[in-house]
C-alpha positions as semicolon CSV with decimal commas, in nm:
position;residue;x (nm);y (nm);z (nm)
1;M;2,969;1,823;-1,253
2;S;2,789;1,519;-1,397
3;S;2,956;1,206;-1,528
4;N;2,930;1,334;-1,885
5;G;3,090;1,666;-1,804
6;K;2,779;1,884;-1,799
7;Q;2,740;2,134;-1,519
8;H;2,396;2,121;-1,352
9;T;2,244;2,440;-1,222
10;N;1,929;2,445;-1,011
11;G;1,967;2,713;-0,746
12;N;2,322;2,580;-0,694
13;G;2,518;2,278;-0,806
14;N;2,352;2,020;-0,586
15;G;1,992;2,138;-0,600
16;H;1,983;2,285;-0,249
17;G;1,840;2,610;-0,382
18;R;1,532;2,428;-0,506
19;I;1,499;2,243;-0,175
20;Y;1,501;2,571;0,016
21;E;1,246;2,716;-0,225
22;I;1,011;2,422;-0,168
23;A;1,053;2,452;0,210
24;E;0,959;2,819;0,197
25;R;0,652;2,748;-0,014
26;I;0,539;2,471;0,218
27;A;0,535;2,725;0,498
28;T;0,297;2,948;0,303
29;A;-0,047;2,914;0,148
30;E;0,123;2,889;-0,190
31;F;0,186;2,520;-0,118
32;A;-0,187;2,454;-0,145
33;A;-0,169;2,546;-0,514
34;F;0,109;2,298;-0,588
35;D;0,058;2,040;-0,862
36;P;0,151;1,716;-0,678
37;K;0,271;1,534;-0,990
38;A;0,484;1,829;-1,096
39;E;0,641;1,847;-0,751
40;I;0,717;1,474;-0,753
41;E;0,879;1,515;-1,094
42;E;1,094;1,796;-0,957
43;A;1,190;1,584;-0,656
44;V;1,297;1,298;-0,884
45;R;1,511;1,538;-1,085
46;L;1,679;1,646;-0,760
47;I;1,747;1,283;-0,670
48;L;1,900;1,215;-1,011
49;L;2,112;1,527;-0,980
50;N;2,237;1,446;-0,631
51;V;2,335;1,085;-0,710
52;G;2,558;1,221;-0,987
53;E;2,331;1,170;-1,288
54;D;2,229;1,407;-1,565
55;P;1,849;1,452;-1,570
56;E;1,881;1,601;-1,918
57;R;2,036;1,301;-2,087
58;D;1,816;1,109;-2,329
59;G;1,750;0,802;-2,115
60;L;1,641;1,008;-1,814
61;L;1,446;1,291;-1,977
62;R;1,105;1,135;-1,905
63;T;1,205;0,939;-1,595
64;P;1,062;1,201;-1,353
65;H;0,730;1,189;-1,539
66;R;0,724;0,809;-1,531
67;V;0,812;0,796;-1,161
68;A;0,538;1,048;-1,075
69;K;0,286;0,841;-1,271
70;M;0,406;0,526;-1,094
71;Y;0,356;0,680;-0,749
72;D;0,010;0,797;-0,854
73;E;-0,080;0,436;-0,932
74;L;0,095;0,266;-0,640
75;L;-0,042;0,512;-0,382
76;E;-0,395;0,553;-0,516
77;G;-0,533;0,410;-0,192
78;Y;-0,512;0,754;-0,033
79;R;-0,791;0,866;-0,268
80;Q;-1,025;0,576;-0,183
81;D;-1,248;0,485;0,111
82;V;-1,420;0,165;0,223
83;A;-1,779;0,294;0,208
84;T;-1,738;0,395;-0,157
85;I;-1,580;0,062;-0,246
86;I;-1,862;-0,138;-0,085
87;N;-2,121;0,098;-0,240
88;N;-2,415;-0,072;-0,067
89;A;-2,319;-0,411;-0,216
90;M;-2,451;-0,592;0,092
91;F;-2,700;-0,871;0,025
92;D;-2,944;-1,080;0,224
93;V;-2,839;-1,439;0,156
94;E;-2,938;-1,755;0,340
95;Y;-2,619;-1,905;0,477
96;G;-2,542;-2,152;0,751
97;E;-2,545;-1,994;1,095
98;G;-2,190;-1,942;1,218
99;E;-2,034;-2,056;0,890
100;M;-1,746;-1,858;0,744
101;I;-1,680;-1,712;0,401
102;V;-1,316;-1,733;0,290
103;V;-1,144;-1,529;0,021
104;A;-0,790;-1,662;-0,013
105;N;-0,480;-1,586;-0,218
106;I;-0,549;-1,216;-0,280
107;D;-0,238;-1,077;-0,450
108;Y;-0,130;-0,732;-0,335
109;T;0,157;-0,488;-0,382
110;S;0,241;-0,224;-0,125
111;M;0,526;0,013;-0,040
112;C;0,726;0,006;0,282
113;E;0,696;0,344;0,451
114;H;1,049;0,322;0,589
115;H;1,238;0,298;0,260
116;M;0,963;0,340;-0,002
117;L;1,053;0,003;-0,152
118;P;0,783;-0,245;-0,253
119;F;0,667;-0,549;-0,064
120;T;0,436;-0,804;-0,221
121;G;0,246;-1,111;-0,120
122;K;-0,098;-1,257;-0,058
123;A;-0,379;-1,177;0,181
124;H;-0,626;-1,437;0,310
125;V;-0,954;-1,318;0,459
126;A;-1,256;-1,482;0,621
127;Y;-1,564;-1,347;0,791
128;I;-1,870;-1,496;0,956
129;P;-2,173;-1,302;0,832
130;R;-2,433;-1,187;1,080
131;D;-2,721;-1,123;0,840
132;K;-2,571;-0,995;0,514
133;V;-2,285;-1,089;0,280
134;V;-2,072;-0,853;0,073
135;G;-2,005;-0,882;-0,301
136;L;-1,704;-1,103;-0,373
137;S;-1,500;-0,836;-0,553
138;K;-1,522;-0,594;-0,261
139;I;-1,282;-0,775;-0,030
140;P;-0,987;-0,780;-0,276
141;R;-1,058;-0,413;-0,352
142;I;-1,046;-0,327;0,020
143;V;-0,715;-0,514;0,048
144;D;-0,580;-0,314;-0,247
145;M;-0,704;0,015;-0,104
146;F;-0,501;-0,023;0,215
147;A;-0,206;-0,183;0,033
148;R;-0,176;0,110;-0,206
149;R;-0,053;0,343;0,065
150;L;0,280;0,375;0,243
151;Q;0,258;0,084;0,484
152;V;0,406;-0,157;0,729
153;Q;0,266;-0,507;0,702
154;E;0,146;-0,519;1,061
155;R;-0,070;-0,209;1,017
156;L;-0,194;-0,323;0,677
157;T;-0,325;-0,646;0,831
158;N;-0,507;-0,464;1,112
159;E;-0,655;-0,200;0,883
160;I;-0,811;-0,466;0,661
161;A;-0,954;-0,649;0,963
162;N;-1,086;-0,330;1,125
163;A;-1,252;-0,212;0,803
164;L;-1,430;-0,543;0,745
165;H;-1,537;-0,566;1,108
166;E;-1,678;-0,213;1,101
167;H;-1,852;-0,214;0,764
168;L;-1,976;-0,576;0,739
169;N;-2,085;-0,606;1,103
170;P;-1,993;-0,977;1,103
171;L;-1,973;-1,218;1,393
172;G;-1,601;-1,249;1,329
173;V;-1,317;-1,159;1,093
174;I;-0,971;-1,305;1,042
175;V;-0,697;-1,172;0,813
176;V;-0,362;-1,334;0,736
177;V;-0,111;-1,143;0,524
178;E;0,207;-1,289;0,376
179;G;0,475;-1,052;0,249
180;Q;0,816;-1,053;0,084
181;H;0,997;-0,725;0,147
182;S;1,241;-0,563;-0,094
183;C;1,395;-0,358;0,186
184;A;1,516;-0,684;0,347
185;A;1,630;-0,839;0,018
186;L;1,805;-0,540;-0,142
187;R;1,961;-0,364;0,156
188;G;2,039;-0,424;0,523
189;V;2,047;-0,797;0,590
190;K;2,001;-0,872;0,217
191;K;1,806;-1,191;0,276
192;H;1,601;-1,320;-0,017
193;G;1,293;-1,539;0,005
194;V;1,200;-1,441;0,361
195;N;0,822;-1,462;0,406
196;M;0,672;-1,245;0,679
197;I;0,329;-1,352;0,811
198;T;0,096;-1,129;1,012
199;T;-0,251;-1,199;1,150
200;A;-0,547;-1,006;1,285
201;K;-0,856;-1,160;1,448
202;R;-1,183;-0,997;1,547
203;G;-1,500;-1,125;1,712
204;D;-1,556;-1,502;1,723
205;F;-1,213;-1,574;1,576
206;R;-1,056;-1,437;1,895
207;T;-1,247;-1,670;2,123
208;N;-1,288;-1,988;1,919
209;P;-0,961;-2,163;1,825
210;A;-1,153;-2,423;1,623
211;L;-1,272;-2,151;1,384
212;V;-0,914;-2,036;1,334
213;Q;-0,800;-2,390;1,253
214;E;-1,089;-2,434;1,009
215;F;-0,990;-2,108;0,838
216;Y;-0,630;-2,221;0,801
217;R;-0,749;-2,549;0,650
218;L;-0,990;-2,384;0,405
219;A;-0,736;-2,119;0,302
220;G;-0,464;-2,381;0,252
221;L;-0,231;-2,228;0,510
């Protein structure tokens, strides 16, 4: 029974019938024909039902649709790849040998894979080109691609560094990611304003501490 007195029916009172139905379909080829957005909408309805809400009341009628659309936007990174983002935007440019290129203060939003709550912050990236440079917009887009997946910050940092090291073939790459995590602020320890910092170094940045210090200075860290 919901808070407004309406009886919900979906297999049985708490939605377990629908859960069992989905489980059975997952185990068969029928799951391949699922409409992902429709299934997310149904899952949101089950959540509303099981926390004691009425999915049919006016304020919640389109909430499943909005949540499905939100996940489609926040998790669009699963439908992207680095090669397509770079799209051959590598250019021969005369640049000082061993000098770095820094792209700092890249805003990102990601979702913690443990609680599916957002974490946000800034990424700071530098690379030392070997013979080509990449278009400026590509690095923030690569950051966004990996951020828009279910993540932990440590893996996010390494994935950005690995992708740049593989696709740019630079002499070195360094990535610093700052993050504020909703899962720490809203639940558990409930600490606000905690800033988590993770780093990943590849190539010359692993062997030359002076380069790392120069990066921190240029990025304002």
